[in-house]
N, C-alpha and C positions, 0 to 999 in steps of 0.2 A: 504493500500500500504506500509506503513512504517513497520508494523510487517513482511510483506512478504519480504521486502528488507533486514531487519535485519536477517531473517532466512536464506536467500540466501547467505548473507555475512558470516554468521557463518559457514555454510556448506562449502563455498569456502575456508575459513581459515582452517577448519579442513582437507579439502582435500589437501591443500598446505603443511600442517605440515608433516615432514618426518616420515615415518612409520619404527620404529625399528623392527628388527626381534624378534621372540619370545625368541631366545637364548640370544640376546643382552639385552632385558628387564629383563629376569630372572637373567642374569649375573650381571647387574647393581644393581638390588635389593639385591642380596647377597653381592656384594662388598660394597654397602652403609651400609647395616646392620652390616657386619663384622667390617668395619673400625670404625664406631661409637662405637660399643661395645669395640673395642680394645683401643681406645684413650680417650673416654669420659665416665663419667664426670671427671675422674682423672687418674693419672698414676697407672697402675697395672702391675703385672708380670714383664716382661722384660723391660717395660718402667719405672719401679720404680727406685728410687735412692738407695734403700736399706740403708737408713740412720739408722734406728732403728726400733725395734719392734713397738714402739709407732706410728711411721710414717706409717708403713705398716698396722697396725690395726685401725688407726684413720680415714681412708678414707671411705666414704659411699660405694663406689664401691668395695673396698676390703672386707668390712663386708658382702656385698651381695655374692661375689664370693667364699670366703673362705669355707663356709659350702657346697656350690655346688661342688667345686673341691674335697673336702674330700669325699662327698657322691659318686660322679662319680668314683673317683679313687679307693675307697675301695670296694664299693658294685657292681659296674657295670664292672669295669676293673680288679678288684681283684688284685690290686697292693699292694706290701708289703713295698715299700719304704716310705720315709718321705714325706708326702703330705702337710707339712706346708710351708708357705712362710717365709723364714728366711733371715735376713740381712747379708748374707755371701759375697755379692759382685758379686755373680753369677746370670746371667740372664737366665741360662739354667737348673734350678732346675727341679726336677720331677714335682713339683707344676706348673711350667710354661708350661710344655708340656700338662699337663692335662687341664690347664686353656685354652690354645689355642684350644684344642679339644672341650671344653665346649662352647667357644665363637663361633666356627664354627657350632656346632650343634644348638645353639640358633639362629645364623644368618640364617641357613637353615630353621628352623621353621618359623622365621619371613618372610623369602622369600616366603615360601609356602602360608602363610596367605595373605601376600601382593599381591601375584600373583593372588589369587582368588578374592580378594576384588577389586583390581584395574586392572582387566584383560583387560578392554577396552581402557586403556590409550595407545596412539600410541607411545609415547616416554617420556624420562625424561631429555630433553635437559637442562631445567632451573635448576632442582635439581642436575644434574650432575655437573653444574658449581659451585654450592655451595659445593659439595663434593670435587671438585678439589681445591677450595679455602682453605678448611680445610686441605686437604692433602698437599698442598703447604706450609702452615704454619707449619704443623707438620714436614715435611721433612726439611724445612728451619731451624726450631728450632734444630733438631738433627745435621744437617750438620754444622751449625754455632757454635753450642756448642762444638762439637768435633774439628772443624777446628781452632777456636780461642785458644783452649787449646794447640793444637800442635804449633801454631804460637808463643805462649808465653812460650813454653817449660814447660808446666804444666802437660802434660800427660806422656811424655817419658823424664825422666831426665837422665843425664850421669850416667854410672854404678857406684854404690857405691863401697867403698873399700872392703866390704864383698863379693860383687859379683865378684870382680877381683880375690879374693882368692878362690872362689868356684871351685872345680874340674869340668871340662867341662861336664863330664858324669853325674854329679849329678843334673844338671840344668833341670828343667821341660821344656816342649815345650813352655809354656807361658813365663817362665822366660827367655828362650833363645831369644824369639821374642822381649820381652821388653828390653833386653840388646842390641840387634841388633838395635832397633829403638832409644834407648837412646844414643848409641855410634855413631849413624849416624844422628846428629842434622840437617844437611842440607836436608837429605832425609825426616826426620820427618817434617821439616818446609815446604818442597815441598808438602807433603801430606796434611798438614794443609791449605796451600794456595789453593789447589784444592777443599777441602771440604768447605772452607769459600766462595770461588767463586761460587761453585754450590749452596750452601745454600742461598747466597744473590741473585743470578740471578733468582732462581725459585720463588722468592717473587714478581718480576716485571712481569706483564702480558705479555709484549712484549718479554721477555727473558725466558719464562717458558720452551720452548723446549731446548734452549741452556743450561739452568741451570739443566734441567733433564738429559741431555746427560752427562754433567760433573759429576753430582751426581751419575749417573748410573755407570760410570767408576770408581769413587772413592769407592762406596759401593760394587761393585763387587770385587775390590782389597781387601777391608776390610773383606768381607765375606770369600774370599779364605784364607786370613791369619787366620781368626778365625777358619776355618775348618782345615787348615794345622797345626796350632800350638795349637789346642784345647783351644781356648780362649772362655770363657763362655759368649759370646754375640752373639751366632749364631742365635737365634730366632729374636732378635732385628735387626740384620743386614739383615736378610732375608726379614723382613717386610719393611725396608727402601728401599731395592732393588725393592720390589713389588710396592711401592709407585712411584718410578721412572718410572717403566714400565707402570703403569696406566696413569701417566701424559703424557707419550709419545704415548699412544694408538691413539689419533686423528691424529698424525703425521706419523704413520707407513707407510702409502702409499706414502706420500710426501717425506719422507726420503728415501724410497726405490727407488722412481723415480729419485731423485737427486744423491744418493750415489751408486746405483746399475745399474739402467736402463738408466741413462743419459737422462732423460726426464724432461720436464718442471713440476714444482711443483706449483700448484695454491694456492693462499693465503687462509687461514682459515677464514671464516666469524666471526666477533666479536659477542659474545653473551653477552648481558647486563643482569646483575642481577636485576637492577632497571631501570624503565623508567625515573624516576626523576634524573636529572643531579647531584644534590648535593649528593643524596644517592649513585649514581653510583661512584662518585669521592671518597666517603667514603670507598666503597669496594676496590677501587684501592689503597687508602692510608693505609688501615688497615694492610695488610700484610707487607708493607714497614716499618711502625712504629713498628710493632711487631718485625720485624727482627732487627731494630736498638736497641730495648729494649733488645732482646736476646743477641745481640753482646755486649752490654754494661755490662749486668749482667755476661755473660760468661767471658768477659775480666777482670772485677773486681775480680771475684772468681778465675780466673786463675792466676792472679798476686799474690793473697794471697796463693794459693796452691803451686805455684812455690817457694815462699819464704820458705814455710814449708818443701817441699820435698827436697829442695837443702840446707837446714840448716845443717851445720856441726860444729863440735867442733873446737875451735881455737887452734893454735899452743901454746905450743909445744906438747900437748898431742895427737893431732890428728895424726893418721897414722896407719900403719900395723907394728906390733912389733913381732919379732921372739923370742920365748922362748928358751933361752940357758940353764938356770938352773931352775929346778922346784923341790920344796920340799913340801911334804905333811906330816904334823905332824912331821916335822924335818927329814923325810926320803927322800933322793934324789931319783927322779924318772928318770930312763934312757929313752932316746928318742928312743923307739922301734917302728918301722913302724907298723901301724895297731892298736896301743894301743888306746882304746876308752876313756881313762881317762886322760892320760898325755897331757898337753897343748902343742900345736905346735906354734900357732900364736894367738895374742890378737889384736883385731881391735877396735880402738877408732875412730868413724866417726860420727854416728848419736848421737845427744845430749841426747837421751833418751834410747839408746840401746848399750849394750856391747856385742860384738861377740867374742866368744872363739872357735877356731878351734882345734880339737883334732888331735892326730897323725894319726888317720884313715881317716882324711879329713872331718869328719862330723862337721858342725857348731852347736854351742849352743848359743842361744840368751837369754840375761838377760836384764830385765828392770833396767835401771841405773839412779841413782840420783848422779850427780857429784857436789861436793862442791869444787870449785877451790880454794877458800880462805883457807879452812881447808885441802885441798889436800886429800880428802877422796872420796871413791866411794861406795855408797850403792847399793846393788843388790837384785833383786827378780826374781824368776822364774815364767813365765806366767802360767805354768801348775801346780804349787805347791805353793799356797798362804802362806803355813807355812815356806817355805824355805827362808832363808835370808842370806845375806853376807855383809861384810863391809871390804874394803881394803883401805890401805893408799898408796899414790903415792909419790915416791921419785925419783928425777933425780940425779943420781951420775955423769952423763955427759949429754951434750945436746941430744945425741942419745942413751942414756942408761937409762932405767927406772927400778925401783924395786917396785913390787906390793906385799904386804903382809898383812895378817889379817885373818879374819874369812871368810870361804867359805863353807856355810852350816855347817855341823857338824865337819869340819876339819879346821886346820890351814895350810895356804899355804904361800909360798914365791916363787916369780918368778922373775928372772932377764931377762929383755927384751932388745933387740937391735932393733933400728928402721930399717926398710927395705926401701931402696931407691925407691920411686915411679917413679922417672924419668929414671929408668933403662930400656932401650928399649928392652933388651933381656928378661926381666922378665915380663914387662908390655907393650908389643907391641901394644895392642889394643888402649891404650890411648896415646901412644907416636909416633905411626907411622905417623899420619898426612896425608896430601894430596900431591900427586906428579903428575905433568903433565908428567914428564919424569921418566920412570921406567926402569932401566937397566936390571932387571930380575923380574920374577914373585915371589912376596913375599907371598906365600900361606902356612901359618904355622898353 
């Protein structure tokens, strides 16, 4: 009797288990395989920080994928571009796109094998909860990381003096967007607030839907900016958006009922990962503790980055200086518009960079070593390690500077006058400020 009862109970339980459609089961298997290949066991492709070649080549996952990407890109796709993963700061290298294709193909292969071996399983309710947990932690990590950086002004800093002197038409779309965000600190803070809120809420089981909706709105905005301004984080932002959509899948019908059809929305039944209460509490606490750790690390790093990114030279040398007299090897150089060699402006702002703007408007950047005590400036060109310069700094008046010395193979002498940064006619972007009352439209 007991075996018969056990058999009948098992059958009844199996019959009560919801039966997923074939498409749902296959879709889950692919999503599960693809996501794990994309995020684990370490950052790869567009998830990488691109710190150095050592970092990129040091991870096990990278060492596995690098030869595969090269093989597929060269021999199967016949691509001629650079298929190496380089620390350029871009998440949209050719390598990344081929890598995503390889991950998708590998996930499809795993899905096919999995579908055959496990074809009788009616659903993946429990495994789906584990996938959602990992996805929530990944999304929370990304949203909190970017959000905290914006809140602490470590991602978009106010425009540098060099950026203020750059001709508008010479700016790249990415540079234009970065300047816009840096000049709009309240807007940048607002974006960071939304990203932080979405990333934090998605880590709490009760607020996953709300956090996913906020994160979806924020990532959609980020993706559109990446697409519109050619920011090389398109792959990453697309994946973050897909994570938001996946987390919202169980609530699509409920959200449609409430927001569109004006119908009642039934509560979603809670699915436990463990029957043991202690283990279940652990799965609830894990993402929250992880989020606190991410916020702490991101905050500490953002404070350090903000100090570095906003570091400037001290007075009196900091400023934008107009070149009134310029001599090369003792020969005066006339200020002819379009001249690529004659100096127009010299910008002292970054402690390690000297910017010289020529008469044609093009900037030239030099690595600088400033000795304030000796009043000397050592210069190097990033693109020519043999090129060197050494200039002395002399203030004939508080707002007049004389630079002279070796500048590569030539001797130069430049008389500079300080440009007033508080002039609203010349620097309206940083002097306009905010006005509730506008007597006219100031669109310049």
